[in-house]
SEVOMAR-619694 format. One record per residue (C-alpha): residue number from 1; residue in three letters; x, y, z. Coordinates in steps of 0.02 Angstrom, whole numbers, plus 50000, padded with zeros to 5 digits. Each point is the difference from the previous one (the first is absolute). Layout:
+-----+------+-------+-------+-------+
: seq : type :    px :    py :    pz :
+-----+------+-------+-------+-------+
: NUM :  ALA :     X :     Y :     Z :
...
+-----+------+-------+-------+-------+
This chain:
+-----+------+-------+-------+-------+
: seq : type :    px :    py :    pz :
+-----+------+-------+-------+-------+
:   1 :  UNK : 57412 : 50088 : 57373 :
:   2 :  UNK : 49908 : 50070 : 50167 :
:   3 :  UNK : 50093 : 50043 : 50171 :
:   4 :  UNK : 49901 : 50018 : 50163 :
:   5 :  UNK : 50101 : 50115 : 50131 :
:   6 :  UNK : 49954 : 50045 : 50180 :
:   7 :  UNK : 50058 : 50165 : 50054 :
:   8 :  UNK : 50005 : 50068 : 50178 :
:   9 :  UNK : 49967 : 50176 : 50066 :
:  10 :  UNK : 50065 : 50097 : 49848 :
:  11 :  UNK : 49940 : 49964 : 49826 :
:  12 :  UNK : 50129 : 50054 : 49866 :
:  13 :  UNK : 49938 : 49983 : 49810 :
:  14 :  UNK : 50141 : 50059 : 49875 :
:  15 :  UNK : 49943 : 50024 : 49825 :
:  16 :  UNK : 50113 : 49896 : 49888 :
:  17 :  UNK : 50069 : 50060 : 49827 :
:  18 :  UNK : 50006 : 50178 : 50063 :
:  19 :  UNK : 50153 : 50099 : 49941 :
:  20 :  UNK : 49989 : 50165 : 50082 :
:  21 :  UNK : 50066 : 50101 : 49852 :
:  22 :  UNK : 49890 : 49924 : 49865 :
:  23 :  UNK : 49851 : 49925 : 50097 :
:  24 :  UNK : 49857 : 50103 : 50088 :
:  25 :  UNK : 49839 : 49973 : 50079 :
:  26 :  UNK : 49830 : 50075 : 49959 :
:  27 :  UNK : 49851 : 49987 : 50121 :
:  28 :  UNK : 49854 : 50127 : 49990 :
:  29 :  UNK : 49909 : 49931 : 50157 :
:  30 :  UNK : 49989 : 50140 : 50125 :
:  31 :  UNK : 50149 : 49993 : 50120 :
:  32 :  UNK : 50104 : 49870 : 49903 :
:  33 :  UNK : 50172 : 50016 : 50024 :
:  34 :  UNK : 50063 : 49978 : 49818 :
:  35 :  UNK : 50117 : 50107 : 49888 :
:  36 :  UNK : 49850 : 50073 : 49904 :
:  37 :  UNK : 49810 : 50006 : 50026 :
:  38 :  UNK : 49972 : 50053 : 49821 :
:  39 :  UNK : 50040 : 49883 : 49865 :
:  40 :  UNK : 50001 : 50128 : 49860 :
:  41 :  UNK : 50121 : 50109 : 50117 :
:  42 :  UNK : 50101 : 49846 : 50025 :
:  43 :  UNK : 50029 : 49968 : 49813 :
:  44 :  UNK : 50031 : 50185 : 49957 :
:  45 :  UNK : 50134 : 50011 : 50144 :
:  46 :  UNK : 50100 : 49836 : 49985 :
:  47 :  UNK : 50135 : 49962 : 49888 :
:  48 :  UNK : 49992 : 49898 : 49841 :
:  49 :  UNK : 50010 : 49816 : 50025 :
:  50 :  UNK : 49924 : 50012 : 50177 :
:  51 :  UNK : 49880 : 49866 : 50077 :
:  52 :  UNK : 49851 : 50068 : 50103 :
:  53 :  UNK : 49915 : 49873 : 50112 :
:  54 :  UNK : 49826 : 50057 : 49997 :
:  55 :  UNK : 49913 : 49940 : 50158 :
:  56 :  UNK : 49839 : 49928 : 50002 :
:  57 :  UNK : 49862 : 50124 : 50057 :
:  58 :  UNK : 49806 : 50035 : 50005 :
:  59 :  UNK : 50032 : 50157 : 49897 :
:  60 :  UNK : 50026 : 50001 : 49821 :
:  61 :  UNK : 50174 : 50087 : 49957 :
:  62 :  UNK : 49899 : 50079 : 49846 :
:  63 :  UNK : 50047 : 50051 : 49836 :
:  64 :  UNK : 50211 : 49992 : 49957 :
:  65 :  UNK : 50112 : 50052 : 49846 :
:  66 :  UNK : 50160 : 49906 : 49991 :
:  67 :  UNK : 50130 : 50075 : 49883 :
:  68 :  UNK : 50159 : 49899 : 50068 :
:  69 :  UNK : 50064 : 49827 : 50022 :
:  70 :  UNK : 49927 : 49952 : 50163 :
:  71 :  UNK : 49935 : 49853 : 50087 :
:  72 :  UNK : 49831 : 50000 : 50103 :
:  73 :  UNK : 49976 : 49861 : 50109 :
:  74 :  UNK : 49829 : 49978 : 50081 :
:  75 :  UNK : 49973 : 49893 : 50142 :
:  76 :  UNK : 49856 : 49889 : 49923 :
:  77 :  UNK : 49855 : 50028 : 49876 :
:  78 :  UNK : 49868 : 49893 : 50085 :
:  79 :  UNK : 50052 : 49956 : 50186 :
:  80 :  UNK : 49861 : 50041 : 50109 :
:  81 :  UNK : 50019 : 50172 : 50081 :
:  82 :  UNK : 50179 : 49998 : 49927 :
:  83 :  UNK : 49985 : 50068 : 49826 :
:  84 :  UNK : 50101 : 50135 : 49908 :
:  85 :  UNK : 49883 : 50102 : 49903 :
:  86 :  UNK : 50047 : 50122 : 49861 :
:  87 :  UNK : 49878 : 50084 : 49887 :
:  88 :  UNK : 50060 : 50059 : 49820 :
:  89 :  UNK : 50166 : 49981 : 49942 :
:  90 :  UNK : 50080 : 50087 : 49865 :
:  91 :  UNK : 50186 : 49953 : 49936 :
:  92 :  UNK : 50079 : 50128 : 49896 :
:  93 :  UNK : 50147 : 50009 : 49882 :
:  94 :  UNK : 50158 : 49971 : 50126 :
:  95 :  UNK : 49903 : 49856 : 50083 :
:  96 :  UNK : 50108 : 49855 : 49933 :
:  97 :  UNK : 50067 : 49875 : 50133 :
:  98 :  UNK : 49827 : 50018 : 50113 :
:  99 :  UNK : 49934 : 49875 : 50100 :
: 100 :  UNK : 49839 : 49984 : 50067 :
: 101 :  UNK : 49950 : 49847 : 50126 :
: 102 :  UNK : 49889 : 49957 : 50131 :
: 103 :  UNK : 49870 : 50147 : 49953 :
: 104 :  UNK : 49812 : 50003 : 49992 :
: 105 :  UNK : 49951 : 50120 : 49862 :
: 106 :  UNK : 49839 : 50080 : 50020 :
: 107 :  UNK : 50012 : 50090 : 49831 :
: 108 :  UNK : 50106 : 49990 : 49840 :
: 109 :  UNK : 50175 : 49981 : 49970 :
: 110 :  UNK : 50058 : 50092 : 49843 :
: 111 :  UNK : 50166 : 50018 : 49913 :
: 112 :  UNK : 50002 : 50158 : 49906 :
: 113 :  UNK : 50173 : 50035 : 49931 :
: 114 :  UNK : 49999 : 50107 : 49847 :
: 115 :  UNK : 50178 : 50042 : 49980 :
: 116 :  UNK : 50117 : 49859 : 50048 :
: 117 :  UNK : 49982 : 49817 : 50016 :
: 118 :  UNK : 49954 : 49918 : 50173 :
: 119 :  UNK : 50083 : 49831 : 50032 :
: 120 :  UNK : 50032 : 49876 : 50123 :
: 121 :  UNK : 49822 : 50011 : 50104 :
: 122 :  UNK : 49959 : 49866 : 50127 :
: 123 :  UNK : 49811 : 49994 : 50043 :
: 124 :  UNK : 49986 : 49861 : 50110 :
: 125 :  UNK : 49888 : 49944 : 50142 :
: 126 :  UNK : 49871 : 50129 : 49981 :
: 127 :  UNK : 49802 : 50010 : 50014 :
: 128 :  UNK : 49899 : 50099 : 49881 :
: 129 :  UNK : 49822 : 50048 : 50050 :
: 130 :  UNK : 49864 : 49956 : 49876 :
: 131 :  UNK : 50011 : 50168 : 49915 :
: 132 :  UNK : 50188 : 50023 : 50017 :
: 133 :  UNK : 50090 : 49972 : 49829 :
: 134 :  UNK : 50180 : 49997 : 49940 :
: 135 :  UNK : 50032 : 50107 : 49840 :
: 136 :  UNK : 50164 : 50041 : 49902 :
: 137 :  UNK : 49944 : 50168 : 49910 :
: 138 :  UNK : 50179 : 50088 : 49971 :
: 139 :  UNK : 50047 : 50042 : 49821 :
: 140 :  UNK : 50166 : 49900 : 50044 :
: 141 :  UNK : 50010 : 49820 : 50042 :
: 142 :  UNK : 50012 : 49904 : 50161 :
: 143 :  UNK : 50112 : 49847 : 49982 :
: 144 :  UNK : 50072 : 49865 : 50117 :
: 145 :  UNK : 49850 : 49995 : 50117 :
: 146 :  UNK : 49971 : 49861 : 50105 :
: 147 :  UNK : 49806 : 49993 : 50067 :
: 148 :  UNK : 49984 : 49860 : 50121 :
: 149 :  UNK : 49908 : 49936 : 50157 :
: 150 :  UNK : 49859 : 50132 : 49970 :
: 151 :  UNK : 49811 : 50003 : 50010 :
: 152 :  UNK : 49951 : 50092 : 49855 :
: 153 :  UNK : 49864 : 50057 : 49886 :
: 154 :  UNK : 50021 : 50080 : 49845 :
: 155 :  UNK : 50176 : 50038 : 49925 :
: 156 :  UNK : 50012 : 50102 : 49843 :
: 157 :  UNK : 49865 : 50010 : 49866 :
: 158 :  UNK : 49967 : 49960 : 49819 :
: 159 :  UNK : 50101 : 50150 : 49956 :
: 160 :  UNK : 50202 : 50028 : 50011 :
: 161 :  UNK : 49967 : 50166 : 50073 :
: 162 :  UNK : 49956 : 49908 : 50164 :
: 163 :  UNK : 50106 : 49841 : 49974 :
: 164 :  UNK : 50169 : 50079 : 49955 :
: 165 :  UNK : 50103 : 49862 : 50085 :
: 166 :  UNK : 50131 : 49869 : 49935 :
: 167 :  UNK : 50134 : 49880 : 50047 :
: 168 :  UNK : 49898 : 49950 : 50153 :
: 169 :  UNK : 49954 : 49849 : 50104 :
: 170 :  UNK : 49825 : 49987 : 50067 :
: 171 :  UNK : 49990 : 49842 : 50116 :
: 172 :  UNK : 49936 : 49931 : 50155 :
: 173 :  UNK : 49846 : 50118 : 50003 :
: 174 :  UNK : 49822 : 49983 : 50028 :
: 175 :  UNK : 49889 : 50110 : 49872 :
: 176 :  UNK : 49823 : 50033 : 50021 :
: 177 :  UNK : 49987 : 50100 : 49840 :
: 178 :  UNK : 50094 : 50005 : 49820 :
: 179 :  UNK : 50191 : 50003 : 49990 :
: 180 :  UNK : 50036 : 50103 : 49842 :
: 181 :  UNK : 50159 : 49985 : 49901 :
: 182 :  UNK : 50068 : 50093 : 49859 :
: 183 :  UNK : 50176 : 49959 : 49975 :
: 184 :  UNK : 49953 : 49812 : 49993 :
: 185 :  UNK : 50171 : 49947 : 49928 :
: 186 :  UNK : 50097 : 50056 : 50156 :
: 187 :  UNK : 49875 : 49975 : 50143 :
: 188 :  UNK : 49998 : 49831 : 50097 :
: 189 :  UNK : 49822 : 49941 : 50079 :
: 190 :  UNK : 50018 : 49850 : 50112 :
: 191 :  UNK : 49948 : 49912 : 50153 :
: 192 :  UNK : 49843 : 50119 : 50028 :
: 193 :  UNK : 49833 : 49975 : 50063 :
: 194 :  UNK : 49857 : 50084 : 49911 :
: 195 :  UNK : 49830 : 50006 : 50095 :
: 196 :  UNK : 49822 : 50056 : 49970 :
: 197 :  UNK : 50009 : 49988 : 49811 :
: 198 :  UNK : 50173 : 50094 : 49990 :
: 199 :  UNK : 50122 : 49968 : 49848 :
: 200 :  UNK : 50130 : 50056 : 49895 :
: 201 :  UNK : 49987 : 50127 : 49864 :
: 202 :  UNK : 50124 : 50027 : 49858 :
: 203 :  UNK : 49988 : 50182 : 49953 :
: 204 :  UNK : 50095 : 49991 : 49849 :
: 205 :  UNK : 49958 : 49836 : 49928 :
: 206 :  UNK : 50007 : 50053 : 49817 :
: 207 :  UNK : 50201 : 49982 : 50027 :
: 208 :  UNK : 50001 : 49820 : 50077 :
: 209 :  UNK : 49955 : 49900 : 50137 :
: 210 :  UNK : 50014 : 50013 : 50195 :
: 211 :  UNK : 50046 : 49837 : 50086 :
: 212 :  UNK : 49924 : 49966 : 50165 :
: 213 :  UNK : 50084 : 49861 : 50106 :
: 214 :  UNK : 49950 : 49908 : 50150 :
: 215 :  UNK : 49855 : 50100 : 50054 :
: 216 :  UNK : 49824 : 49944 : 50085 :
: 217 :  UNK : 49846 : 50070 : 49930 :
: 218 :  UNK : 49868 : 49974 : 50134 :
: 219 :  UNK : 49812 : 50059 : 49979 :
: 220 :  UNK : 49836 : 49963 : 50085 :
: 221 :  UNK : 49859 : 50053 : 49881 :
: 222 :  UNK : 49835 : 49919 : 49937 :
: 223 :  UNK : 50055 : 50039 : 49813 :
: 224 :  UNK : 50149 : 49926 : 49902 :
: 225 :  UNK : 50166 : 50070 : 50054 :
: 226 :  UNK : 50117 : 50060 : 49849 :
: 227 :  UNK : 50166 : 50059 : 50046 :
: 228 :  UNK : 50071 : 50000 : 49823 :
: 229 :  UNK : 50037 : 50161 : 49921 :
: 230 :  UNK : 50077 : 50052 : 49827 :
: 231 :  UNK : 50183 : 49985 : 49985 :
: 232 :  UNK : 50016 : 49897 : 50167 :
: 233 :  UNK : 50075 : 49833 : 50001 :
: 234 :  UNK : 49999 : 49899 : 50157 :
: 235 :  UNK : 50132 : 49877 : 50051 :
: 236 :  UNK : 49971 : 49877 : 50141 :
: 237 :  UNK : 49865 : 50095 : 50077 :
: 238 :  UNK : 49845 : 49939 : 50079 :
: 239 :  UNK : 49826 : 50053 : 50014 :
: 240 :  UNK : 49836 : 49978 : 50106 :
: 241 :  UNK : 49832 : 50044 : 50008 :
: 242 :  UNK : 49912 : 49941 : 50164 :
: 243 :  UNK : 49814 : 50020 : 49937 :
: 244 :  UNK : 50015 : 49979 : 49817 :
: 245 :  UNK : 50120 : 49952 : 49852 :
: 246 :  UNK : 50157 : 50089 : 49929 :
: 247 :  UNK : 50051 : 50016 : 49819 :
: 248 :  UNK : 50163 : 49918 : 49949 :
: 249 :  UNK : 50156 : 50108 : 50037 :
: 250 :  UNK : 50084 : 50040 : 49828 :
: 251 :  UNK : 50182 : 49929 : 50016 :
: 252 :  UNK : 50089 : 49847 : 50055 :
: 253 :  UNK : 50016 : 49897 : 50155 :
: 254 :  UNK : 49846 : 50068 : 50084 :
: 255 :  UNK : 49883 : 49920 : 50128 :
: 256 :  UNK : 49824 : 50061 : 49955 :
: 257 :  UNK : 49855 : 50017 : 50140 :
: 258 :  UNK : 50092 : 49895 : 50112 :
: 259 :  UNK : 49988 : 50051 : 50191 :
: 260 :  UNK : 50183 : 50047 : 50056 :
: 261 :  UNK : 49950 : 49931 : 50179 :
: 262 :  UNK : 50064 : 50151 : 50108 :
: 263 :  UNK : 50032 : 49947 : 50168 :
: 264 :  UNK : 49865 : 50128 : 50063 :
: 265 :  UNK : 49914 : 50088 : 49875 :
: 266 :  UNK : 49830 : 49972 : 49934 :
: 267 :  UNK : 49943 : 50157 : 49909 :
: 268 :  UNK : 50074 : 50141 : 49901 :
: 269 :  UNK : 50020 : 50124 : 50131 :
: 270 :  UNK : 50158 : 50020 : 50094 :
: 271 :  UNK : 50002 : 50011 : 50185 :
: 272 :  UNK : 50162 : 50008 : 50070 :
: 273 :  UNK : 49959 : 49923 : 50175 :
: 274 :  UNK : 49921 : 49829 : 49928 :
: 275 :  UNK : 50062 : 49980 : 49816 :
: 276 :  UNK : 50148 : 49892 : 49962 :
: 277 :  UNK : 50039 : 49993 : 49816 :
: 278 :  UNK : 50126 : 49863 : 50037 :
: 279 :  UNK : 49968 : 49837 : 49894 :
: 280 :  UNK : 49944 : 49833 : 50096 :
: 281 :  UNK : 50079 : 49840 : 49948 :
: 282 :  UNK : 49933 : 49921 : 49850 :
: 283 :  UNK : 49948 : 50171 : 49912 :
: 284 :  UNK : 50048 : 50007 : 49818 :
: 285 :  UNK : 50085 : 50176 : 50020 :
: 286 :  UNK : 50136 : 49912 : 50093 :
: 287 :  UNK : 50165 : 49973 : 49898 :
: 288 :  UNK : 49902 : 50027 : 49842 :
: 289 :  UNK : 50057 : 50174 : 49958 :
: 290 :  UNK : 50134 : 50050 : 49884 :
: 291 :  UNK : 50166 : 49921 : 50038 :
: 292 :  UNK : 49914 : 49901 : 50137 :
: 293 :  UNK : 49947 : 50152 : 50096 :
: 294 :  UNK : 49837 : 49990 : 50099 :
: 295 :  UNK : 49859 : 50102 : 49918 :
: 296 :  UNK : 49925 : 50145 : 50109 :
: 297 :  UNK : 50054 : 50121 : 50132 :
: 298 :  UNK : 50151 : 49893 : 50073 :
: 299 :  UNK : 50134 : 49981 : 49875 :
: 300 :  UNK : 50128 : 49856 : 50040 :
: 301 :  UNK : 50129 : 50087 : 49872 :
: 302 :  UNK : 50021 : 50169 : 50105 :
: 303 :  UNK : 50044 : 50048 : 50172 :
: 304 :  UNK : 49854 : 50107 : 50015 :
: 305 :  UNK : 49855 : 49961 : 50114 :
: 306 :  UNK : 49835 : 50071 : 49994 :
: 307 :  UNK : 49928 : 50066 : 50169 :
: 308 :  UNK : 49827 : 50006 : 50042 :
: 309 :  UNK : 50026 : 50167 : 50109 :
: 310 :  UNK : 50126 : 50092 : 49906 :
: 311 :  UNK : 50145 : 49975 : 50119 :
: 312 :  UNK : 50167 : 50046 : 49911 :
: 313 :  UNK : 50127 : 49860 : 49995 :
: 314 :  UNK : 50144 : 50032 : 50121 :
: 315 :  UNK : 49906 : 50122 : 50116 :
: 316 :  UNK : 49966 : 49903 : 50165 :
: 317 :  UNK : 49810 : 50015 : 50068 :
: 318 :  UNK : 49999 : 50011 : 50192 :
: 319 :  UNK : 49842 : 49956 : 50094 :
: 320 :  UNK : 49970 : 50000 : 50192 :
: 321 :  UNK : 49908 : 49830 : 50038 :
: 322 :  UNK : 49996 : 50009 : 50184 :
: 323 :  UNK : 50037 : 50118 : 50139 :
: 324 :  UNK : 49987 : 49986 : 50185 :
: 325 :  UNK : 49832 : 50070 : 50057 :
: 326 :  UNK : 50044 : 50039 : 50182 :
: 327 :  UNK : 50164 : 50051 : 50069 :
: 328 :  UNK : 50046 : 50008 : 50189 :
: 329 :  UNK : 50104 : 50167 : 50057 :
: 330 :  UNK : 50175 : 49975 : 49945 :
: 331 :  UNK : 49957 : 49854 : 49888 :
: 332 :  UNK : 50047 : 49946 : 49827 :
: 333 :  UNK : 49887 : 50035 : 49854 :
: 334 :  UNK : 50006 : 49839 : 49885 :
: 335 :  UNK : 49966 : 50040 : 49809 :
: 336 :  UNK : 49995 : 49858 : 49871 :
: 337 :  UNK : 50021 : 50044 : 49817 :
: 338 :  UNK : 49999 : 49908 : 49834 :
: 339 :  UNK : 50113 : 50063 : 49862 :
: 340 :  UNK : 49968 : 49930 : 49830 :
: 341 :  UNK : 50147 : 50029 : 49889 :
: 342 :  UNK : 49898 : 49999 : 49834 :
+-----+------+-------+-------+-------+
């Protein structure tokens, strides 16, 4: 829902969802009036379970290490001139109950927990640069992780040493490179879109199959596209190659080499400003997923909605859309703002 409001003379903007005892702001822009201007200092200083709202900035917040339960909420990962950029992120042993949202990662995200299980991670609404990868390298497991709404490259590898996560949901993401799963019996992979030849790898195929549901595999190559991998079974997935053919997906209920009919996406490169991966009426991906779900990014069976720009649900986005250009002495300043509740 959108609301247009006109303000006179004094413009007051109150940031919602802020509790003075547990919520803090971080802004590294020179002269900014925030609780902290350095993200690592903020992480080190605040108590466990605090929320840090990390403002958009032209300056990257740099490398950070997280060793406590905490939430980092960025403004956006792809809004023009309003991105929250963080370089390399390292989560350590005490980083359970960490939430990372609305962030443009310019380097790797690594969970390196050698001494204790890390649980209940939420990684959502983030964008990872072409060389930024996600690894789980600790000797102990990462469990109960939710990874959703992201634009991702490689996650994990062919080895357990960098794919050490289980009991997790990986859904509603766009992948440019391969997703690796080791503990296939406890990881749900559903409602993702795999572009540019990306697919799903079962890194422990000798012990059983990984089931992939309601995903779209979309490529544009002059040669045949084969998304199949040893130990991976596809259920109600769709494949398409714009230029050539696609090898039939192994599994049941699949739609092979059929145009998903996206609203506005005609190549295998994601552009947040023009691409819309919703499905047009008549698409074979509508209602033909598992349990009648839609195939692709926008599941009808969950309450999560993918956002092209990485805005976090529940955080209002306020934009000034009009402002009085000239004011007579003693006159009123008219400002029109548009608020999107996300």
